[in-house]
C-alpha positions in Angstrom: -26.6 16.6 -11.2 -26.3 13.5 -9.0 -25.6 13.6 -5.3 -24.0 10.7 -3.6 -24.0 10.0 0.1 -21.8 7.2 1.4 -21.8 5.5 4.8 -20.4 2.4 6.4 -16.6 3.0 6.7 -14.7 2.5 9.8 -11.9 0.6 11.7 -11.9 -3.2 11.6 -9.4 -5.9 12.4 -8.0 -8.1 9.7 -10.4 -10.8 8.7 -13.4 -8.7 9.6 -16.2 -7.4 7.5 -17.7 -4.0 6.6 -20.5 -3.0 4.3 -20.5 0.3 2.5 -23.6 2.0 1.2 -24.0 4.8 -1.3 -27.3 6.5 -2.0 -27.8 8.5 -5.1 -30.3 11.4 -5.4 -31.0 14.2 -7.8 -31.0 13.5 -11.5 -30.9 9.7 -11.3 -32.6 8.9 -14.5 -30.1 7.5 -17.0 -27.6 6.2 -14.4 -25.9 3.3 -16.2 -23.0 2.5 -13.8 -22.6 2.4 -10.1 -19.5 1.3 -8.3 -16.7 1.8 -5.9 -13.1 3.0 -6.2 -10.5 3.4 -3.5 -7.3 5.4 -2.9 -4.6 4.5 -0.4 -2.1 7.0 0.8 0.5 7.7 -1.9 -1.3 5.6 -4.5 -3.6 6.3 -7.4 -7.3 5.8 -7.2 -8.2 2.3 -8.4 -11.4 0.5 -9.3 -12.7 -1.9 -6.7 -16.0 -3.0 -8.2 -18.5 -1.7 -10.7 -21.9 -2.8 -11.9 -23.4 -1.9 -15.2 -25.1 -4.6 -17.3 -22.4 -6.8 -15.9 -20.2 -6.7 -12.7 -16.5 -6.4 -12.6 -14.1 -6.6 -9.6 -10.4 -5.8 -9.1 -8.4 -9.0 -9.0 -7.3 -8.1 -5.5 -10.8 -8.3 -4.1 -12.4 -11.1 -6.1 -14.0 -13.6 -3.8 -13.9 -11.3 -0.8 -15.9 -8.2 -1.9 -19.4 -8.2 -3.4 -21.2 -5.3 -5.0 -24.9 -5.1 -5.1 -27.5 -2.5 -6.3 -31.0 -1.7 -5.1 -32.5 0.2 -8.0 -35.7 1.0 -6.1 -33.5 2.8 -3.5 -30.9 4.1 -6.0 -28.3 2.6 -3.7 -25.2 0.6 -4.3 -23.6 -1.5 -1.6 -20.1 -3.0 -1.2 -19.9 -6.0 1.2 -16.3 -6.4 2.2 -15.3 -9.7 3.8 -11.9 -11.1 4.8 -10.5 -7.6 5.0 -6.7 -7.2 4.9 -4.5 -4.3 6.0 -3.8 -3.6 2.3 -7.5 -2.8 1.9 -7.0 0.3 4.0 -8.0 3.3 1.9 -10.6 6.0 1.3 -13.4 4.4 -0.6 -15.3 6.5 -3.1 -18.7 5.8 -4.6 -18.9 6.3 -8.3 -21.8 6.8 -10.7 -21.9 7.4 -14.4 -24.9 9.0 -15.9 -25.3 9.9 -19.5 -21.5 10.2 -19.9 -20.9 12.2 -16.8 -19.0 10.9 -13.8 -20.0 11.6 -10.2 -18.1 10.8 -7.0 -19.0 10.6 -3.4 -17.1 12.4 -0.7 -15.2 9.2 0.3 -15.4 7.1 3.4 -12.3 5.8 5.3 -11.8 2.1 5.7 -8.9 1.1 8.0 -8.0 -2.5 8.6 -5.6 -3.2 11.5 -3.3 -6.2 11.6 
C-alpha cells in the first residue's frame, strides 16, 4: 500500500501562483508514475500532469504548470503559475505502483476572478 499526503491548496486571485506537494509513504518501491489530476464541480476527473520516464501535461496547463519530483523525498510537486478561474478544482495526487493506482485525499484550489 502507498499512502499519499497532499498539501498546498488554497484560495488565490487570478494570475497568482500556488505549489502543491504530495508525499508518498509505505510501499514506495516500484513507483513508476507520479502526477496530478483535478476534478471541477460537475466535471469528470482529468489529468493535469504526470511524470514517468517522461512528463506530460494537459494542453490547458502547458506553459503555466510545472511538475517536479524529488525521489529522495518520495514527493511530487505541482507549481501552478498564471492561475485562472477555470483552474478551480479539487486536485488529486496520483501514484502508480506495479500496476496499482493510488490517490490522495484531494486538495481544493480556488481561483477568484
